[in-house]
C-alpha positions as CSV (number, residue, x, y, z in Angstrom):
1,M,46.8,-13.1,-70.5
2,R,49.5,-13.4,-67.8
3,V,53.2,-14.2,-68.0
4,E,55.1,-15.6,-65.0
5,L,58.9,-15.4,-65.1
6,H,59.9,-15.6,-61.5
7,C,58.2,-18.6,-59.8
8,H,60.0,-21.2,-57.6
9,L,58.7,-24.7,-57.8
10,D,59.4,-25.6,-54.2
11,G,57.7,-22.5,-53.0
12,S,54.6,-23.0,-55.1
13,L,53.5,-26.6,-54.3
14,N,49.8,-27.4,-54.0
15,I,49.0,-27.7,-50.3
16,D,46.7,-30.8,-50.7
17,S,49.4,-32.5,-52.7
18,V,52.1,-31.7,-50.1
19,Q,49.8,-33.1,-47.4
20,E,49.3,-36.3,-49.4
21,M,53.0,-36.8,-50.3
22,L,54.1,-36.2,-46.7
23,R,51.5,-38.7,-45.4
24,E,53.1,-41.3,-47.7
25,Q,56.3,-40.7,-45.8
26,G,54.6,-41.1,-42.5
27,I,54.5,-37.3,-41.8
28,V,50.9,-36.3,-40.9
29,Y,49.6,-32.8,-40.7
30,E,46.1,-31.4,-40.6
31,R,45.5,-29.1,-43.6
32,E,45.4,-25.9,-41.6
33,E,48.5,-26.7,-39.6
34,L,50.3,-27.6,-42.8
35,K,49.2,-24.4,-44.4
36,E,50.6,-22.5,-41.5
37,R,53.9,-24.3,-41.8
38,L,54.2,-23.6,-45.5
39,K,53.0,-20.0,-45.6
40,V,55.2,-17.2,-44.3
41,R,53.8,-15.1,-41.4
42,P,53.1,-11.4,-41.7
43,D,55.8,-10.7,-39.1
44,C,58.5,-12.5,-41.1
45,P,61.7,-10.5,-40.1
46,N,63.9,-11.1,-43.1
47,L,64.8,-13.3,-46.1
48,T,66.7,-15.8,-44.0
49,D,63.6,-16.6,-42.0
50,Y,61.5,-16.6,-45.1
51,L,63.7,-19.4,-46.6
52,Q,62.9,-21.7,-43.7
53,K,59.5,-22.3,-45.2
54,F,61.0,-24.5,-47.9
55,N,62.1,-27.4,-45.7
56,L,58.8,-29.3,-45.9
57,P,58.2,-28.8,-49.6
58,L,61.7,-30.2,-50.4
59,L,60.7,-33.5,-48.7
60,C,58.2,-33.9,-51.5
61,L,60.7,-33.3,-54.2
62,Q,63.1,-36.2,-53.7
63,T,61.5,-38.7,-56.1
64,K,60.9,-38.6,-59.9
65,E,57.2,-39.0,-59.3
66,G,57.0,-36.1,-56.8
67,L,59.0,-33.8,-59.0
68,K,56.9,-34.6,-62.1
69,R,53.7,-34.2,-60.1
70,A,54.7,-30.8,-58.6
71,A,55.7,-29.4,-62.0
72,Y,52.5,-30.7,-63.7
73,E,50.3,-29.3,-61.0
74,L,51.9,-25.9,-61.0
75,V,51.2,-25.6,-64.7
76,R,47.6,-26.7,-64.0
77,D,47.2,-24.2,-61.2
78,V,48.6,-21.2,-63.1
79,A,46.4,-22.0,-66.2
80,V,43.4,-21.3,-64.0
81,E,44.3,-17.6,-63.7
82,G,45.1,-17.2,-67.3
83,V,48.9,-17.6,-67.3
84,R,50.0,-18.3,-70.9
85,Y,53.7,-18.6,-70.4
86,I,55.7,-19.6,-67.3
87,E,59.3,-20.1,-66.4
88,V,59.5,-22.4,-63.4
89,R,62.8,-22.3,-61.4
90,F,64.1,-25.0,-59.2
91,A,67.4,-26.1,-57.7
92,P,68.2,-29.7,-58.9
93,M,70.9,-30.2,-56.3
94,L,68.3,-29.8,-53.5
95,S,66.4,-32.9,-54.7
96,T,69.4,-35.3,-54.7
97,E,69.2,-36.3,-51.0
98,K,67.7,-39.7,-51.6
99,G,69.8,-40.9,-54.6
100,L,68.5,-39.0,-57.6
101,T,71.1,-37.4,-59.8
102,C,70.8,-33.8,-61.1
103,R,69.9,-35.3,-64.5
104,D,67.1,-37.3,-63.0
105,V,65.7,-34.3,-61.2
106,I,65.8,-32.0,-64.3
107,A,64.3,-34.7,-66.6
108,S,61.4,-35.3,-64.1
109,V,60.5,-31.7,-63.8
110,L,60.6,-31.3,-67.5
111,D,58.3,-34.3,-67.9
112,G,55.8,-32.6,-65.6
113,L,56.0,-29.3,-67.3
114,Q,55.6,-30.8,-70.8
115,E,52.6,-32.8,-69.7
116,G,51.0,-29.8,-68.2
117,E,51.8,-27.7,-71.3
118,Q,50.1,-30.2,-73.5
119,E,47.0,-30.5,-71.3
120,Y,46.5,-26.9,-70.4
121,G,48.0,-24.9,-73.3
122,V,50.5,-23.1,-71.2
123,F,54.0,-22.6,-72.6
124,A,56.3,-23.9,-69.8
125,S,60.0,-24.0,-69.5
126,A,62.5,-24.4,-66.6
127,I,65.2,-22.3,-65.1
128,V,67.8,-24.3,-63.1
129,C,69.1,-22.7,-59.9
130,A,72.5,-22.8,-58.5
131,M,72.4,-22.3,-54.7
132,R,74.5,-19.7,-52.9
133,H,75.2,-22.0,-49.9
134,H,76.4,-24.8,-52.3
135,S,80.1,-25.1,-53.3
136,L,81.3,-24.0,-56.7
137,E,81.9,-27.7,-57.5
138,Q,78.3,-28.6,-56.6
139,N,76.9,-25.8,-58.7
140,M,79.2,-26.6,-61.6
141,Q,78.1,-30.3,-61.5
142,M,74.5,-29.2,-61.7
143,L,75.2,-26.9,-64.6
144,E,76.9,-29.7,-66.5
145,A,73.9,-31.9,-66.1
146,A,71.6,-29.1,-67.2
147,C,73.5,-28.5,-70.5
148,E,71.9,-31.6,-72.0
149,F,68.5,-30.0,-71.6
150,V,69.2,-26.4,-72.7
151,G,66.8,-25.6,-75.5
152,K,64.9,-28.8,-74.8
153,G,62.9,-27.4,-71.8
154,V,65.7,-25.7,-69.8
155,C,65.8,-22.0,-70.8
156,A,68.2,-20.4,-68.4
157,L,70.4,-20.5,-65.2
158,D,69.7,-18.6,-61.9
159,L,71.5,-18.1,-58.6
160,A,69.2,-18.3,-55.6
161,G,69.5,-18.5,-51.8
162,D,70.6,-16.2,-49.0
163,E,72.1,-13.2,-50.9
164,S,73.1,-11.5,-47.7
165,A,75.4,-14.4,-46.6
166,F,76.8,-15.4,-50.0
167,P,77.7,-12.5,-52.4
168,T,77.4,-13.1,-56.1
169,S,81.2,-12.5,-56.6
170,I,81.8,-16.0,-55.2
171,F,80.2,-17.5,-58.2
172,R,81.9,-15.6,-61.1
173,E,83.4,-18.8,-62.5
174,L,80.0,-20.5,-62.7
175,F,78.5,-17.7,-64.9
176,I,81.6,-17.3,-67.0
177,Q,81.2,-21.0,-67.8
178,A,77.5,-20.6,-68.5
179,R,78.4,-17.8,-71.0
180,T,80.9,-20.1,-72.6
181,W,78.3,-22.8,-73.0
182,G,75.7,-20.3,-74.4
183,I,73.4,-20.5,-71.4
184,P,71.5,-17.3,-70.6
185,F,71.0,-16.4,-67.0
186,T,69.1,-14.3,-64.5
187,I,70.5,-13.7,-61.0
188,H,68.7,-12.9,-57.7
189,S,70.2,-9.5,-57.0
190,G,69.4,-6.6,-54.8
191,E,66.8,-8.3,-52.7
192,C,68.8,-7.7,-49.5
193,G,69.9,-4.2,-50.3
194,S,73.2,-5.0,-52.0
195,V,74.1,-2.7,-54.9
196,D,77.3,-4.7,-55.3
197,N,75.5,-7.8,-56.1
198,I,73.5,-6.0,-58.8
199,R,76.7,-4.5,-60.3
200,E,78.3,-8.0,-60.2
201,A,75.3,-9.6,-62.0
202,I,75.3,-6.9,-64.7
203,E,79.1,-7.3,-65.2
204,L,78.7,-11.0,-65.5
205,G,76.1,-10.6,-68.3
206,A,72.8,-11.3,-66.6
207,K,69.8,-10.8,-68.9
208,R,67.5,-10.2,-66.0
209,L,67.7,-9.4,-62.3
210,G,65.6,-11.2,-59.7
211,H,63.9,-8.5,-57.5
212,G,66.5,-5.8,-58.1
213,I,65.1,-3.6,-55.2
214,A,68.5,-2.1,-54.4
215,L,68.6,-0.5,-57.8
216,E,66.8,2.4,-56.2
217,K,70.1,3.3,-54.5
218,S,72.0,3.6,-57.8
219,P,71.0,6.0,-60.7
220,E,74.1,4.8,-62.4
221,L,73.1,1.1,-62.4
222,R,69.5,2.0,-63.4
223,K,70.9,3.7,-66.4
224,V,73.0,0.7,-67.3
225,C,70.0,-1.6,-67.0
226,R,67.9,0.7,-69.2
227,E,70.6,0.9,-71.9
228,K,71.3,-2.9,-71.8
229,G,67.6,-3.8,-71.7
230,I,68.0,-5.9,-68.6
231,G,64.7,-7.2,-67.2
232,I,63.8,-6.6,-63.6
233,E,61.6,-9.3,-62.0
234,M,59.7,-7.7,-59.2
235,C,57.6,-9.6,-56.7
236,P,55.7,-7.1,-54.5
237,T,54.2,-9.5,-51.9
238,S,57.4,-11.5,-51.4
239,N,59.5,-8.3,-51.3
240,L,57.3,-7.0,-48.5
241,Q,57.5,-10.3,-46.6
242,T,61.3,-10.6,-46.8
243,K,61.7,-6.9,-45.8
244,A,63.3,-6.0,-49.1
245,V,61.1,-3.0,-48.7
246,E,59.7,-1.6,-45.4
247,N,56.2,-1.0,-46.8
248,L,54.4,-0.7,-50.1
249,D,54.6,3.1,-50.1
250,S,58.4,2.8,-50.6
251,Y,58.1,0.2,-53.4
252,P,60.1,1.5,-56.4
253,L,58.1,-0.1,-59.2
254,R,56.6,3.2,-60.4
255,Q,60.1,4.9,-60.3
256,F,61.7,2.1,-62.3
257,L,59.0,2.1,-65.0
258,E,59.1,5.9,-65.3
259,E,62.8,5.6,-65.9
260,G,62.3,3.1,-68.7
261,L,63.4,-0.1,-66.9
262,L,61.9,-3.3,-68.2
263,V,60.0,-4.2,-65.0
264,S,57.7,-7.2,-64.8
265,I,55.5,-8.5,-62.0
266,H,55.7,-12.0,-60.6
267,T,54.8,-14.1,-57.6
268,D,58.2,-15.6,-56.5
269,N,56.6,-18.3,-54.3
270,R,52.8,-18.8,-54.7
271,T,52.3,-21.0,-51.7
272,V,54.9,-19.6,-49.3
273,S,53.8,-16.0,-50.0
274,G,50.2,-17.0,-50.4
275,T,49.7,-15.1,-53.6
276,T,48.9,-15.3,-57.3
277,L,49.6,-13.1,-60.3
278,A,46.1,-11.8,-60.0
279,N,46.8,-10.8,-56.4
280,E,50.0,-9.1,-57.4
281,E,48.0,-7.0,-59.9
282,V,45.6,-6.0,-57.2
283,I,48.5,-4.8,-55.1
284,V,49.8,-2.7,-58.0
285,R,46.4,-1.2,-58.8
286,E,44.9,-0.7,-55.3
287,H,47.9,-0.4,-52.9
288,L,50.4,1.2,-55.1
289,H,47.7,3.3,-56.7
290,L,49.0,2.7,-60.3
291,P,46.8,2.7,-63.4
292,K,45.8,-0.5,-65.2
293,E,48.1,0.5,-68.0
294,I,51.0,-0.4,-65.7
295,I,49.8,-4.0,-65.7
296,V,49.8,-4.0,-69.5
297,K,53.3,-2.5,-69.6
298,C,54.6,-5.0,-67.2
299,T,53.2,-7.9,-69.2
300,E,54.7,-6.5,-72.4
301,N,58.1,-6.3,-70.6
302,A,57.7,-9.8,-69.4
303,I,57.2,-11.1,-72.9
304,R,60.1,-9.0,-74.2
305,T,62.5,-10.3,-71.5
306,A,61.3,-13.9,-71.4
307,F,63.9,-16.7,-72.1
308,A,61.6,-17.9,-74.8
309,S,62.1,-18.6,-78.5
310,D,61.3,-15.9,-81.0
311,D,58.4,-18.0,-82.2
312,I,56.8,-18.3,-78.8
313,K,57.4,-14.6,-78.1
314,Q,55.7,-13.6,-81.3
315,K,52.7,-15.8,-80.4
316,L,52.4,-14.2,-77.0
317,V,52.7,-10.7,-78.5
318,E,49.9,-11.4,-81.0
319,E,47.6,-12.9,-78.3
320,F,48.2,-10.1,-75.9
321,K,47.3,-7.5,-78.6
322,V,44.1,-9.3,-79.3
323,E,43.3,-9.4,-75.6
324,Q,43.9,-5.7,-75.2
325,K,41.6,-5.0,-78.2
326,L,38.9,-7.0,-76.6
327,A,39.4,-5.3,-73.3
328,R,39.0,-1.9,-74.9
329,A,35.9,-3.2,-76.8
330,L,34.4,-4.3,-73.5
331,E,34.9,-0.8,-72.1
332,I,33.1,0.8,-75.0
333,I,30.3,-1.7,-74.7
334,E,30.0,-1.3,-70.9
335,G,29.5,2.4,-71.6
336,L,26.4,1.9,-73.7
337,D,23.0,2.7,-72.3
338,W,21.2,-0.6,-73.2
339,E,17.8,0.8,-72.4
340,T,18.0,3.6,-74.9
341,V,20.4,2.3,-77.6
342,E,18.8,2.6,-81.0
343,C,18.6,-0.3,-83.5
344,G,20.9,0.2,-86.4
345,R,24.4,-0.2,-87.7
346,Y,27.3,1.0,-85.5
347,D,30.8,1.4,-86.9
348,V,33.7,-0.3,-85.1
349,D,37.1,1.4,-84.7
350,D,39.7,-0.3,-86.9
351,E,41.9,-0.7,-83.9
352,L,39.3,-2.8,-82.2
353,Y,38.4,-4.9,-85.2
354,Y,39.9,-8.4,-85.4
355,M,39.3,-11.3,-87.8
356,V,38.3,-14.2,-85.7
357,Q,39.4,-16.7,-88.2
358,E,42.7,-16.1,-86.4
359,Y,41.2,-15.5,-83.0
360,E,39.6,-18.9,-82.9
361,T,43.0,-20.6,-83.1
362,K,44.1,-18.7,-80.0
363,Y,40.9,-19.1,-78.0
364,P,39.4,-22.4,-79.1
365,E,36.9,-22.4,-76.2
366,Q,35.0,-19.6,-78.0
367,A,32.6,-20.4,-80.8
368,R,33.9,-19.5,-84.3
369,Y,32.8,-16.2,-85.6
370,E,33.5,-15.1,-89.2
371,A,33.5,-11.3,-89.5
372,H,33.2,-9.6,-92.8
373,E,32.2,-6.0,-92.0
374,K,33.4,-3.5,-89.6
375,Y,30.2,-2.8,-87.9
376,V,27.8,-4.4,-85.4
377,D,24.1,-4.8,-86.1
378,I,22.8,-4.0,-82.6
379,Q,19.2,-4.6,-83.6
380,Y,19.6,-8.3,-84.2
381,I,21.2,-8.9,-80.8
382,V,19.7,-6.4,-78.3
383,K,16.3,-5.9,-79.7
384,G,15.5,-9.4,-80.7
385,V,14.5,-10.6,-77.3
386,E,10.9,-11.8,-78.0
387,R,11.5,-13.7,-81.2
388,M,14.7,-14.7,-82.9
389,E,15.6,-16.2,-86.2
390,F,17.7,-19.3,-85.6
391,A,19.4,-21.8,-87.9
392,E,18.8,-25.3,-86.8
393,T,21.8,-26.3,-84.6
394,S,22.9,-28.6,-81.9
395,K,23.3,-27.1,-78.4
396,L,26.9,-26.0,-77.8
397,K,28.4,-25.7,-74.4
398,V,30.8,-22.9,-73.7
399,T,33.8,-25.2,-73.6
400,E,33.1,-26.8,-77.0
401,K,34.4,-25.5,-80.2
402,Y,32.0,-24.5,-82.9
403,N,32.4,-26.6,-86.1
404,P,30.2,-25.1,-88.8
405,E,30.3,-28.2,-90.9
406,K,29.3,-30.4,-88.0
407,D,27.1,-28.3,-85.8
408,V,25.0,-26.2,-88.1
409,K,22.5,-27.3,-90.7
410,F,21.8,-24.4,-92.9
411,L,18.2,-23.9,-93.8
412,E,16.8,-22.6,-97.1
413,E,14.6,-20.3,-95.1
414,P,15.3,-19.2,-91.5
415,K,13.2,-21.0,-88.9
416,V,11.5,-18.8,-86.4
417,I,12.1,-20.1,-82.8
418,D,10.9,-18.5,-79.6
419,A,14.0,-17.1,-77.9
420,S,12.8,-18.4,-74.5
421,I,13.9,-21.9,-75.5
422,V,17.6,-20.8,-75.3
423,E,18.8,-22.4,-72.1
424,E,21.2,-20.6,-69.8
425,G,24.7,-21.8,-70.6
426,D,23.8,-23.0,-74.1
427,Y,25.1,-21.2,-77.2
428,R,23.1,-21.2,-80.4
429,I,24.2,-19.8,-83.7
430,F,21.6,-17.6,-85.4
431,Y,21.3,-16.1,-88.8
432,P,18.7,-13.3,-88.8
433,E,17.1,-12.3,-92.1
434,D,19.2,-9.6,-93.8
435,A,22.0,-10.0,-91.2
436,H,25.4,-9.3,-92.6
437,R,27.1,-11.7,-90.3
438,P,26.3,-14.7,-88.1
439,G,26.1,-14.1,-84.4
440,L,25.4,-15.7,-81.0
441,C,22.6,-15.4,-78.5
442,V,22.6,-16.7,-74.9
443,N,19.3,-15.9,-73.2
444,N,19.7,-12.5,-74.8
445,T,20.0,-10.6,-71.5
446,P,22.0,-7.4,-71.6
447,A,24.7,-8.7,-69.4
448,K,25.3,-11.7,-71.5
449,V,25.0,-9.7,-74.7
450,K,27.8,-7.5,-73.5
451,K,30.1,-10.4,-73.0
452,I,29.2,-11.9,-76.3
453,L,29.8,-8.7,-78.2
454,A,33.1,-8.1,-76.4
455,K,34.3,-11.7,-77.1
456,I,33.2,-12.3,-80.7
457,L,31.8,-9.3,-82.4
458,I,34.9,-7.0,-82.2
């Protein structure tokens, strides 16, 4: 499971969709040329240059249809890599160039997020961004429009844009008003080396800091962030591209975590930076040389500091715990020598045991498995390759949910079926004689058995 808290809509548009929406406006680019125009170059000198990549995407975000489509497709795209919760941030005022009001913009984005949420099972909410190069009057106008949607799709306020040119202190009145209206906020702070902007954001009451790289310069402010439980949204690829850090060797993620800061890992701009959360995790593991436990900790921090309801947070916590149990189970199973493992009953650590009556509601794509005992009968799964006892059942695809009343006809006596009839990709539920639990078999090869055991037996 992944949690994405720092992701800009205009920096994360689907390239094919941008090409199509631009073509409708008479602007034609070949895909590779467009990709080059949307994605930042490795030699990007600074944040100011990085921000130039948003001009073309914004042309696609000037209609209700374009805004809704972009939001929906972002939810669709992040669902593919296992994102379960996302906060999508965007600046409503930047989409008013062709007559839309801020209210129109916010409503359209929320329509797209809600449609994506319903279709792909991703919790999605919006963070509205004030812009540093906009006047206080413009930003206040946007915030007033957003108030209608707070708690109804909008979860927070942000301040984005060129931090080096427009310090946070200019916008004190905006955030004082947000506090008065009960709107929580995160603020892009410390991306350009300014400790003053971080201090200002903390004093204003920010619950999270966007990037926060300059915290490495101030032990005092790190201590304050730790004591106040302020989340730090770090985006390794983007931070390297904007020169927030010179290289990954100097990236302060490990330092922040060791000091107890609530660091989480995010993409910032998926298209502009050419990244995904999976890619950011690879950077943390392989380039920063940090253990996988760091990814787990960052995900836990993301859930803790998300602008989500307590109910959603609790669901995310429960699902993540299950996922970690299954991951540990897979490690144990991968360590078994499947050529020499003896038939018999193997105890399962209580910590890895999970009643899948609950599990099935969280992972409906998996077949239902009702566990009653805390052990695995290896013999019925690993050793039953030649012949297997099956209950008569319809063929189930991996994407279909197992309904015991509909899909299984229980037999008075088990019917013996040659295991070779099990087609690859088909699940069949089997009930071996003397088995203490139902189980699954897919071609019964060791690789498949490992996956089955990891997913449904523990």
